[in-house]
C-alpha positions, 0 to 999 in steps of 0.5 A: 132553378130546377124545373121539377120539384125536389123529391119529397120523402115518400114513406109509401101511400097506403091510403092512395093504394087502397082508394085506387083499388076500390071497385068504385074507383076502377069503375069510374075510371073505366067509364070516363075513359070509355066516354072520352074515347067514344066522344073524341074518336072522330076528332082524333081520326081528323088529327091523325090525317093532319099529323101526316102533313108536314105542318103537324107532323110533330103531333105524333110525338106530343102524347109521348112527351106529355107522358114523359112530363108526368113521369118526370114530375112523379114526385108530385103524385099525391100520397093520399087520394081524395075522391070524388072531388066535386069540382071535377064535375065542373071541369067536365061540364065546361069541357062537354059544353065546349064540345057540343057548342062547337060541334056544329060550327066550322070556325075553329071546331077541331081546335076548340074541341081539342081544348074541351078534350084537355079540360075533360082530362083535367076534370077526370083527373080532379074527380078521381085524384083530387087537387094534388093529382091535378097539380101533378098532371096539369102541365102534361095535360096542357102540353097535349094542346100541341096535338090539335091543328090551328083553326083554318083562318088562323093557319091561313093568315099566319102562313101568308104573313110568314110567306111575306116575311120569309121572302122579304128577309131572304131577298135582303140576305141574298143581296147582302151576300152578293147575289143580285135579287129582286122580289115581286110579292113572294117571288124572288128573282135570283140572277137567272133563276126564279124562286117562289116562296110557296106555302109549304116554304112559309115556315109554318111547319117549323114555327109550330114544331119549334114552338112545341119544342121550345115549350117542352124545353122550357118546362124541363130545363134547369134554368131560372124563370127568366131564361125559360121565358126567353126560350119561349119568346125566342121560338118565333124569331128562331123559327123564322130565321131558320126558314130564311136561311133555308130559302137563301141557301136554296137560292144560292144552290140554284145558281151555283149547282143548278135548279134540278140539284137544288130541288132534288138535294137541298130544297127537300133535305133542308126541311129536315136540317132546319130543326137541328139548326134551330136547336143549335141557335137555341143552344147558342142563346142559352150559352149567351145567357150564361155569359151575360148573366153570371151564375153566382151559385146558391143563395144563402139564407138571411141567417147565414149571411148575418153570421158570415158578415158578423165574423168578417164584415169584408163579405159585405163588399166582396163578390166572388165566383162560386167554387165550381167556376174558379172562385175561392169558397169563404172560410167555414164559420166555426161555432166558437167564432159565432159566440159573443165575447164574454159568453160562457162556454 
């Protein structure tokens, strides 16, 4: 199943071109852009500082990927622009209300203001382009939510739980491969070395980055919806598994090559290598799905199946692989074969 719609026949969009070139439309666009830049400048200054931390370093790439999504699905761009669409004002009102309400609160302030920013972008799109423009751009606009940091309480609670899971699982892995290991909280005693699962090693950075990556892959991959759902669901266990392997291998290196080499070479370098490892696991997952769920090729319409079965009833109990997988294509149904007996030619 393709993630993007098939390109419709585009014979030009003169009405859309006429609308977007009118002075009123251009003035409304510039006014909305100016207001959004002024209102959300403080939020993006905060986000820029967070993006320089390991947990949210993927934030720099999110706008570029959102722009790619809009370009990839440009076939959905409306041929006719209807504006102003009054429902866009409702989106703008809700987005502005969220920004004002959470502006004086310290609970999830930046996250809720990020949601208000996306709602305001949707409102501006709807106001200036109509429902068809919103249908085209809403996936790209929704993906922008990955730019904004999680609420502090959520981040702290999630990071602590990930630390415990990582330390427990790493203890099991090290014991399984033959390294005497016991755990005290989040501290691992591996032979003669002590390995502490710090907050930076909790895997939160990997989880957030891989969640964004898995969401983006699910949006663009040409797969059935079931496969895309598995990609999204597997983001958490794959990220946790990758982090556990990182910690376990660090413990091995501490004992085999020394703590100094482990800190200087592997412990830091592994942080960069875990994302390719997570991608490799995801690739293996997709290959496993290909093996378990055999693709039977394109589906014939009901009318085509009736015609084929009327010519050769054996098709009712036959199952064949598609030609691209080594199967033999069924014989073409000739028009003469489809005519009932005794029909006049």
